[in-house]
Each structure stands twice: as structure tokens, then as C-alpha cells.
N, C-alpha and C positions, 0 to 999 in steps of 0.2 A: 268566748269559751262557753260551751254547753256541758252540763253535768246531768247524769241520770242516776237516781238512787233506786235500786231494784232489790226487792226481797224475794227469797226463794229461788236462788240462782244455781242450785246444784244440778238441776236437770229440767226437762220439760220446757214450758214456755219461758220461764225465767232465764234459763241458760241460753235459749235461742235469742231472747231479747238482748242479753249482754253481748253476745257475738255480733248481732246486727248493729247495735248502737256503737260499739267500738269500731266496726268497719266504716262507719260514717264520720269518724273523728270526734265522737262524743265520749267524754270521760265518764267512767262508771264506778259507783260505789256499790258493791254487792253486799247483801246482808243475809245471814242465815246461820244455821248450825254448821254447814259446810259449803264449800265452793265447788264448782265443776273442775275436775282435774284437767280438762281440755282447754280451759280459758287461761291463757298467759299473755299479758299485754301490758305495756308500760303505762297505759292510761286506765288500768283496772286495779282497784283497791278492794280487798275483801275484808270485812269486819265480822268476826264470829259473834253471833248473838242468838240466844235461844228465845225465839218469839213466844214460846210457851211460858216464859217468865216475864210478862209485860212490865212488872214493877221495876225491873232492872234495865229496861230499854234506854231510858234517859241517860242513866249513868254510863252505859256501854257505848252509846252513839253520839252523845252531845259533842264530844271533842271532834269527831269526824264531821258532823254537820257544821260546827263553827269554823273548822278549817276550810271547808268549801266556801262558806260565806265570806271569809277573810280574803279569798282570792277574787272576789267581786265578779262572779260569772255573769254572763249575759242572760242565761236561762238555767233553771234547775227544775227537774221533773222527778217526782216521787211516784214509783209504780208499786202499789201494794199488791203484789202478785202471790206471795206465799200463802199456801192453804194446805189443809189436811182433811181427808175423809176417813182416816183410819178408825175413828170411833163410829162404826156402823152398828145398826141394830135398832129394833123397835123400842119405843118408849115403854118403860116398865122392865126392860132387860139390860139397861145401860148402867155402867159403873159411874158413881157420882164424880170421882176424881177425873175420870177420862172425859166426862162431860165438860168439866172446867177447863181441861187442857185444850179440847177442841174449840171451845168458844174463845179461849185466850189467843190461840193461833189465828183463827179465822176472822175474829172481830175485834177483840180488845187490843191486840198488837197493832193493827192498822189505825185504830183510833189514836193510840199513843204516838205512833209515828207521824200521823197527820198533825197532831198537836205540837210535837217537837219541830216538825217542818215549818209550821206557821210561825213559831217563835223564833226560829233560826234565820229565816229568810224574809226580807221585806222589800218594798218598792225601792228602787226601780227595777229590781231583778224580775224577769218574767218567771212566774212560778206556775207549775201544773201538778195536780195530783190525779193519778189514774187509779181508780179502785177496781181491781179485776174481780168481777162478780160471776154470775152464772144464771142460766134460765131457772135454776133451782131456787132463785130468790122469789119467784112468783108461782112455782109449781111444787106442791108438797110431794116428795118422793119417799114412799114408805121404806123405812130403814135408814134414811139419810136426813132425819129431822134436824140434827144439829147443824149440818152443812147448810140446809135450806134456811134455817133461822138466822145463822150467821151471815149468809149472803144477803138476806133481806135487810139485816141491820147495816151491812156495809153500804148498801144502796141508800139508806137513810143518812149515813155519814156524808155521802156526796151531796145530798140535798141540804143537809145542815151547813156544810161548808159554803154552798152556794147562797144560802140565806144569810150567813153571818159575814162573809167577806165579799165586799163590793168593790174591790180594786180592779182597774182595767188591766193590771199586770198579773192577776191571779185567776186561774180557772181550775175547777174540780169536776171530774166526770166519772161515770161508771162505764165499764166495758164488760159486755157479755161476749167472750171471745169465741163462742161456738164449741164444737166438739173436737177436741185435740187429741192426737195420739200420744198420750203421756202415760207414765207409770201409774198415775191415779186412775186412769181408765182401766188399765190392766188389773189393778187391785180390785176395783168394783166388779169386774167380770169374774173374778176368782171366788167370789163369795157364794155361799149357799142361799137358796131362796128363803130358808128359815131365818137367816140373819139379815139378808137384804132382799125383801120381797120384790123390789123393782129391778132385780139383777138382769132379767130378760131384756130390759130396756138397753142396758149397757152392752149386752151381748149382741143385740140387734144393731147398735151403732157400728160395732166392729165387723160383723158379718155383712152388713150392708154397705161397707166401704165409705161410711160417713165421716170417719176420723181424718182431720186435717193435720199435715205435718207441722210441728212446732215452728220450724224456720219460715214456713210460708205465712203463718199467722203473725209471727214476730215482725216480719218485713212490712206487712200491711199495717200493723199497729204503729210502728215507728213512722211510716209515711203519713198516715192519716191522723194519728192522735198525738204523737210527740212533736212532729215538725210542722204540721199544717194547723190553720186556725180551727178552734173547737168552740162549742157552745157551753157556757158555764152551767153546770148542774144537770146536764143531759146524760141519758143512758144511750150508749152506742152498741149496736149488735154487729156480729161478724159480717153479715150481709152488707152493711154500710161501709165496710173498710175497703 
């Protein structure tokens, strides 16, 4: 039995990953504020959890993780996919509370989930953590500083997991999945240049036909990173999938 735990499943890449995983006979636990209304499957369980409230994640998800562990699966994969870019704007113009929410969703919640995952599952179960990052982790995008900072931190989470856990049954990687046609991209394109100085970059992705369909990306992610051998601590780019 294989199980995947996926965050941010209501739309975009997360929804596409759930659909692809289920089609391959992999059981899925979806996590987020809401699920996709189009996903209905006997092997799909959704747990409502607000990742903007990371202090409550353990309490809300511990039982679900323990239930999976009690079934002694052959493999469990956590895909930290959920993210938000809704708090856009240049530093100096941002609301402090929204800064906290952005960092909580994009960085603190994945750390808490990884911590819970490592506590709940042990050898000889094959364990994987896939942290979905972005090229923004290494490129400062004016108006998207919070997203860039969080993604850089998420990549350090992968490196920290690789440094701390040396079991042959555990791997953690970072994925930079490329430019995907998601509501997040549409949101970025809709912003004014005053709020998001790099908005032309996102408009160019769209007008230049560079956006990849979520289902195409999801299929490659499952083939290459969920089911195939991977290198502990490594960052994978879309071109490698």
C-alpha cells in the first residue's frame, strides 16, 4: 500500500497531483482549507486544516497520520504543495499581520508538517518528503519578497532534513516545478505595477505560452519523484522531470 499526503488540494498542481495519484492506485490524504469538488474517490480522504494556523496543525492532523502509520503502508510521501502569494507588495507597504500569515502558510506550516511526518512514520516504511519550491527561492522578485523568502527557507528545510535523517528508507527533496497555469499565476498577472513591480514577468509567461498545464506537471512529478528513485537532499527542476 502506498499513501501520499498532499497539501493545497483545492485547485492547481495540488488538485492535479491528487487526481494522478489516485489513478495509479495510491491512497491520498488531502489537507487544506477546502478540497476540490471534482475529486471523489474511495481512496481519497480530506482533512480540513487551516495552514495559516500552524500551531494547531499537530492537533488537527496527528490522528490522521497515526491512522496511516497503523496500517503499515509500504511507502508514504508528503508533498508540501500549498502556497499563497496573496500578500504582494514592496517592503515598507506590507501589513504586519499579513506578513505573518504568508510566512505561516508558505514556510512554517511545511516545517510543522515535516516534523509531524518524521515523528509519525519510521523504518522500515519508505518515506519521502517533496517540498514544492520555485525559482523565486533564488531570484528576488520585487513585490513578492515574502514568497521568495519563504521558498528559500523551504529549500533549507530540505537540506536540513537531508543532514539530520540518514536512513536508507527516507529521502527529502525540493521541487521547482516550473511555470504552471494556475490561479496563482492569474492573480499575479492581475496586479498593478505599483503593487507588484515584476508583474510584466508574469504577463510575459502567459503571452509567451510558457505556462504548463497542471495535469502534465503532475504526471511528471509522480513518475519521476514519487515513484522513481531520487537523490536525498537534491533540488529537482521541471526540465529534469
